[in-house]
MIGU-843258 format. One record per residue (C-alpha): residue in three letters; x, y, z. Coordinates in Angstrom, 3 decimals, padded with zeros to 6 digits. Layout:
BEGIN
+-----+----------+----------+----------+
!   r !       px !       py !       pz !
+-----+----------+----------+----------+
! ALA !        X !        Y !        Z !
...
+-----+----------+----------+----------+
//
This chain:
BEGIN
+-----+----------+----------+----------+
!   r !       px !       py !       pz !
+-----+----------+----------+----------+
! MET !  061.502 !  062.963 !  097.140 !
! ALA !  061.830 !  066.463 !  098.549 !
! ASN !  062.638 !  069.238 !  096.122 !
! VAL !  065.432 !  071.540 !  097.213 !
! GLU !  064.864 !  075.052 !  095.951 !
! PRO !  068.002 !  076.908 !  094.854 !
! ARG !  068.984 !  079.892 !  096.917 !
! THR !  067.685 !  083.058 !  095.348 !
! THR !  069.963 !  086.048 !  095.205 !
! LEU !  069.568 !  089.694 !  094.344 !
! GLY !  069.011 !  089.996 !  090.614 !
! GLY !  070.617 !  086.608 !  089.933 !
! VAL !  074.047 !  087.629 !  091.143 !
! GLY !  076.247 !  085.354 !  093.242 !
! PRO !  075.547 !  084.813 !  096.946 !
! GLY !  078.754 !  086.581 !  097.963 !
! VAL !  077.699 !  089.692 !  096.055 !
! HIS !  074.226 !  089.437 !  097.541 !
! GLU !  075.632 !  089.529 !  101.071 !
! LEU !  078.016 !  092.407 !  100.347 !
! ALA !  075.540 !  094.450 !  098.324 !
! PRO !  074.200 !  096.617 !  101.184 !
! HIS !  077.732 !  097.374 !  102.373 !
! TRP !  079.731 !  097.987 !  099.202 !
! GLY !  080.013 !  101.712 !  099.974 !
! LEU !  081.380 !  101.032 !  103.453 !
! LEU !  083.802 !  098.476 !  102.014 !
! LEU !  084.963 !  101.030 !  099.445 !
! ALA !  085.463 !  103.689 !  102.132 !
! LEU !  087.434 !  101.278 !  104.332 !
! GLY !  089.597 !  100.339 !  101.365 !
! VAL !  090.354 !  103.959 !  100.529 !
! ILE !  091.197 !  104.762 !  104.174 !
! GLU !  093.432 !  101.692 !  104.486 !
! LEU !  095.214 !  102.502 !  101.220 !
! LEU !  095.781 !  106.132 !  102.249 !
! LEU !  097.122 !  105.029 !  105.632 !
! GLY !  099.540 !  102.713 !  103.857 !
! VAL !  100.753 !  105.473 !  101.535 !
! ILE !  101.227 !  107.844 !  104.480 !
! GLY !  102.955 !  105.069 !  106.407 !
! LEU !  105.558 !  104.666 !  103.658 !
! GLY !  106.535 !  108.295 !  104.203 !
! VAL !  106.901 !  107.860 !  107.960 !
! ALA !  108.055 !  104.241 !  108.090 !
! GLY !  110.227 !  104.925 !  111.136 !
! LEU !  107.276 !  106.181 !  113.176 !
! VAL !  105.159 !  103.237 !  112.054 !
! THR !  107.962 !  100.883 !  113.145 !
! LEU !  108.172 !  102.436 !  116.608 !
! ALA !  104.383 !  102.497 !  116.966 !
! SER !  104.107 !  098.825 !  116.004 !
! VAL !  106.893 !  097.847 !  118.434 !
! ILE !  105.195 !  099.767 !  121.269 !
! PHE !  101.829 !  098.193 !  120.399 !
! PHE !  103.422 !  094.725 !  120.370 !
! ALA !  105.092 !  095.488 !  123.701 !
! TRP !  101.770 !  096.395 !  125.325 !
! LEU !  100.219 !  093.184 !  123.968 !
! LEU !  103.028 !  091.143 !  125.527 !
! LEU !  102.784 !  093.013 !  128.814 !
! LEU !  099.004 !  092.578 !  129.061 !
! SER !  099.270 !  088.924 !  128.045 !
! GLY !  101.909 !  088.370 !  130.737 !
! ILE !  099.695 !  089.997 !  133.378 !
! MET !  096.739 !  087.822 !  132.309 !
! HIS !  098.877 !  084.670 !  132.573 !
! LEU !  099.988 !  085.636 !  136.082 !
! VAL !  096.434 !  086.454 !  137.187 !
! ARG !  095.191 !  083.132 !  135.834 !
! ALA !  098.062 !  081.292 !  137.523 !
! PHE !  097.311 !  082.771 !  140.957 !
! ARG !  093.576 !  082.139 !  140.567 !
! THR !  094.148 !  078.440 !  139.750 !
! ARG !  096.949 !  077.605 !  142.160 !
! GLY !  095.903 !  073.963 !  142.464 !
! TRP !  096.302 !  073.310 !  138.725 !
! GLU !  099.339 !  071.352 !  137.485 !
! GLY !  100.177 !  073.906 !  134.792 !
! VAL !  100.327 !  076.866 !  137.153 !
! GLY !  104.143 !  076.911 !  137.105 !
! LEU !  104.191 !  077.117 !  133.308 !
! HIS !  101.684 !  079.989 !  133.352 !
! ILE !  103.790 !  081.868 !  135.888 !
! LEU !  106.920 !  081.357 !  133.766 !
! ILE !  105.173 !  082.469 !  130.561 !
! GLY !  103.665 !  085.463 !  132.338 !
! ILE !  107.015 !  086.580 !  133.723 !
! LEU !  108.777 !  086.149 !  130.368 !
! GLN !  106.093 !  087.946 !  128.361 !
! GLY !  105.850 !  090.742 !  130.928 !
! ALA !  109.640 !  091.176 !  131.014 !
! VAL !  109.965 !  091.257 !  127.218 !
! GLY !  107.041 !  093.671 !  126.941 !
! ALA !  108.543 !  095.964 !  129.568 !
! LEU !  111.947 !  095.901 !  127.854 !
! LEU !  110.375 !  096.758 !  124.502 !
! LEU !  108.524 !  099.671 !  126.078 !
! LEU !  111.677 !  100.959 !  127.736 !
! ARG !  113.861 !  100.518 !  124.633 !
! PRO !  111.628 !  100.429 !  121.520 !
! VAL !  114.506 !  101.228 !  119.147 !
! ALA !  116.532 !  098.249 !  120.379 !
! GLY !  113.346 !  096.167 !  120.217 !
! ALA !  112.802 !  097.172 !  116.608 !
! ALA !  116.378 !  096.127 !  115.812 !
! SER !  115.853 !  092.724 !  117.436 !
! LEU !  112.535 !  092.135 !  115.660 !
! THR !  114.065 !  093.166 !  112.341 !
! LEU !  116.907 !  090.688 !  112.782 !
! LEU !  114.393 !  087.944 !  113.543 !
! LEU !  112.414 !  088.949 !  110.453 !
! ALA !  115.554 !  088.735 !  108.294 !
! ALA !  116.320 !  085.259 !  109.671 !
! LEU !  112.732 !  084.184 !  108.979 !
! PHE !  112.973 !  085.385 !  105.369 !
! LEU !  116.289 !  083.611 !  104.822 !
! VAL !  115.087 !  080.292 !  106.237 !
! SER !  111.632 !  080.370 !  104.610 !
! GLY !  113.136 !  081.356 !  101.250 !
! LEU !  115.587 !  078.440 !  101.360 !
! PHE !  112.878 !  075.985 !  102.379 !
! ARG !  110.602 !  077.186 !  099.579 !
! ILE !  113.368 !  076.800 !  096.991 !
! VAL !  114.366 !  073.320 !  098.207 !
! PHE !  110.746 !  072.173 !  098.345 !
! ALA !  109.987 !  073.453 !  094.832 !
! LEU !  113.093 !  071.820 !  093.339 !
! SER !  112.469 !  068.505 !  095.084 !
! VAL !  108.739 !  068.154 !  094.372 !
! ARG !  108.474 !  070.036 !  091.060 !
! ILE !  104.707 !  070.265 !  090.958 !
! ASP !  102.931 !  072.415 !  088.379 !
! GLY !  104.186 !  075.976 !  088.658 !
! TRP !  107.304 !  074.971 !  090.591 !
! GLY !  109.291 !  077.653 !  088.793 !
! TRP !  107.144 !  080.355 !  090.364 !
! GLN !  107.762 !  078.773 !  093.757 !
! VAL !  111.502 !  078.938 !  093.134 !
! LEU !  111.182 !  082.589 !  092.105 !
! ALA !  109.133 !  083.408 !  095.210 !
! GLY !  111.712 !  081.654 !  097.368 !
! LEU !  114.541 !  083.582 !  095.722 !
! VAL !  112.758 !  086.898 !  096.278 !
! THR !  112.147 !  086.040 !  099.934 !
! PHE !  115.763 !  084.949 !  100.400 !
! VAL !  117.119 !  088.098 !  098.739 !
! LEU !  114.881 !  090.246 !  100.945 !
! GLY !  116.348 !  088.490 !  103.969 !
! LEU !  119.864 !  089.159 !  102.689 !
! LEU !  119.117 !  092.837 !  102.054 !
! ILE !  117.573 !  093.314 !  105.496 !
! SER !  120.408 !  091.539 !  107.295 !
! ALA !  123.071 !  093.357 !  105.237 !
! GLY !  121.586 !  096.727 !  106.205 !
! TRP !  121.024 !  095.818 !  109.849 !
! PRO !  120.809 !  097.586 !  112.288 !
! ALA !  120.086 !  100.668 !  110.147 !
! SER !  117.338 !  098.724 !  108.328 !
! SER !  115.485 !  098.233 !  111.620 !
! PHE !  114.204 !  101.826 !  111.457 !
! TRP !  112.245 !  101.294 !  108.242 !
! VAL !  111.718 !  097.565 !  107.554 !
! ILE !  108.812 !  096.846 !  109.915 !
! GLY !  107.020 !  100.112 !  109.141 !
! THR !  107.511 !  099.641 !  105.403 !
! PHE !  106.146 !  096.092 !  105.451 !
! ILE !  103.114 !  097.146 !  107.508 !
! SER !  102.464 !  100.057 !  105.123 !
! ILE !  102.739 !  097.814 !  102.049 !
! ASP !  100.320 !  095.362 !  103.653 !
! LEU !  097.867 !  098.223 !  104.281 !
! ILE !  098.165 !  099.357 !  100.661 !
! PHE !  097.478 !  095.909 !  099.211 !
! GLY !  094.712 !  095.242 !  101.730 !
! GLY !  093.038 !  098.562 !  100.949 !
! TRP !  093.372 !  098.010 !  097.202 !
! SER !  091.754 !  094.576 !  097.504 !
! PHE !  088.815 !  096.078 !  099.442 !
! ILE !  088.393 !  098.735 !  096.759 !
! MET !  088.418 !  096.150 !  093.960 !
! ILE !  085.874 !  093.970 !  095.784 !
! ALA !  083.590 !  096.945 !  096.404 !
! LEU !  083.756 !  098.056 !  092.768 !
! ALA !  083.141 !  094.482 !  091.575 !
! VAL !  080.047 !  094.269 !  093.798 !
! LYS !  078.774 !  097.613 !  092.484 !
! SER !  079.382 !  096.505 !  088.891 !
! ALA !  077.593 !  093.201 !  089.461 !
! LEU !  074.616 !  094.983 !  091.011 !
! ALA !  074.454 !  097.450 !  088.111 !
! GLY !  074.582 !  094.589 !  085.593 !
! ALA !  071.863 !  092.671 !  087.450 !
! ALA !  069.658 !  095.773 !  087.570 !
! GLY !  070.167 !  096.318 !  083.841 !
! ARG !  069.186 !  092.744 !  083.022 !
! ALA !  066.150 !  093.013 !  085.281 !
! SER !  064.940 !  096.176 !  083.544 !
! THR !  065.495 !  094.594 !  080.105 !
! THR !  063.530 !  091.459 !  080.924 !
! GLY !  060.863 !  093.517 !  082.654 !
+-----+----------+----------+----------+
//
């Protein structure tokens, strides 16, 4: 019977820490930058909203152009008509968003409010019908999501100037904070492993 040797890691720490060990400083720096960008973004949420709408518009426009190019290069394919339709729609929506980013932000915010309302209701109904362990937290999460949808829709269209930028900034803050915590945990694990190694040595 063949013996399978366990995977050795740096100083006995977990394999995830072993892989991140050489890069914990870079991970920490990225986390700090992302967190700072999120904090700054909260102060200029309107600019972040417009920038995100313009970025999304360019993505749609480029995607539409790619669909059209692919359609004309494969004219014998059965799905060429669908590609042309998708390309025209995406290109038109992207162009409209570029020409009127404020109106685009208002439309996207209204869609976001509708998404929150529907997803919050579904989460509440699912939690109450299934009632698995922790179903109360699911109900609470659904209520929070539903209330957010109500607040956004009640303040629309004025809310469209800050909602998207605020959500992106909050996501940057939490993402940066998680990177920082992971980097510090890796550094702490490496320090502990080095201490144990020196003690046993």
